[in-house]
C-alpha positions as CSV (number, residue, x, y, z in Angstrom):
1,M,-0.1,0.3,-0.2
2,S,0.8,3.6,-1.1
3,Q,-0.3,6.6,0.2
4,S,0.0,10.3,-0.7
5,T,-1.4,14.1,-0.4
6,Y,-1.5,16.4,-2.9
7,T,-2.2,20.1,-2.8
8,V,-5.8,20.5,-4.9
9,S,-6.5,24.1,-5.7
10,G,-10.0,25.9,-6.6
11,M,-12.2,23.3,-4.4
12,V,-14.7,24.7,-2.0
13,C,-17.9,22.3,-1.3
14,G,-18.0,18.9,-1.1
15,H,-19.2,18.7,-4.0
16,C,-16.2,19.8,-6.0
17,A,-15.0,16.9,-3.7
18,G,-16.9,14.3,-5.3
19,F,-15.6,16.2,-8.2
20,V,-11.9,15.1,-7.9
21,T,-12.3,12.0,-5.9
22,E,-14.5,10.1,-8.3
23,E,-12.6,11.6,-11.3
24,I,-8.7,9.7,-8.8
25,E,-10.3,6.8,-8.1
26,R,-10.3,6.4,-12.3
27,V,-6.2,6.3,-11.8
28,A,-5.6,2.3,-12.1
29,G,-4.4,1.5,-8.3
30,V,-6.2,3.6,-6.3
31,T,-8.2,2.1,-3.4
32,A,-9.5,4.9,-1.8
33,V,-9.6,8.8,-1.7
34,A,-10.0,11.3,1.4
35,V,-10.2,14.9,0.3
36,D,-10.7,17.7,2.5
37,V,-12.1,20.6,0.9
38,E,-10.9,23.5,3.7
39,S,-7.4,23.2,2.8
40,G,-7.2,21.1,-0.7
41,A,-5.8,18.2,0.5
42,V,-6.6,15.5,-1.1
43,T,-5.2,11.9,0.1
44,V,-4.4,9.1,-2.3
45,T,-4.4,5.6,-1.4
46,S,-3.2,3.6,-3.6
47,D,-1.8,-0.2,-4.5
48,R,1.5,0.7,-6.2
49,D,2.9,4.0,-6.6
50,L,1.5,6.3,-8.9
51,D,2.2,8.3,-11.7
52,V,1.9,12.1,-10.4
53,E,0.6,13.1,-14.1
54,D,-2.1,10.4,-13.7
55,V,-3.4,12.4,-10.6
56,R,-3.3,15.6,-11.6
57,A,-4.6,15.0,-15.0
58,A,-7.7,13.8,-13.4
59,V,-8.1,16.0,-11.4
60,E,-7.4,18.3,-14.2
61,E,-10.4,16.1,-16.0
62,A,-12.8,17.4,-13.0
63,G,-12.0,20.4,-13.6
64,Y,-8.9,21.5,-11.0
65,E,-5.5,21.4,-11.0
66,L,-3.2,20.0,-8.3
67,V,-1.3,22.5,-7.0
68,R,1.4,20.9,-4.8
69,A,2.5,16.3,-5.0
């Protein structure tokens, strides 16, 4: 198991968190996603090391920006 925390900008509510969670969950290997809207922190648990570009693409697909990995 691997766990990484990313910072995502632009999220302001639970719906935002839901969109980000849904897209990141589609990344191969992801087993869980936890979002803290207030801080912008997104913690991703996976069964392998993830390529940050895959996570960035998922966040952008949801309409937000990955600002720190």
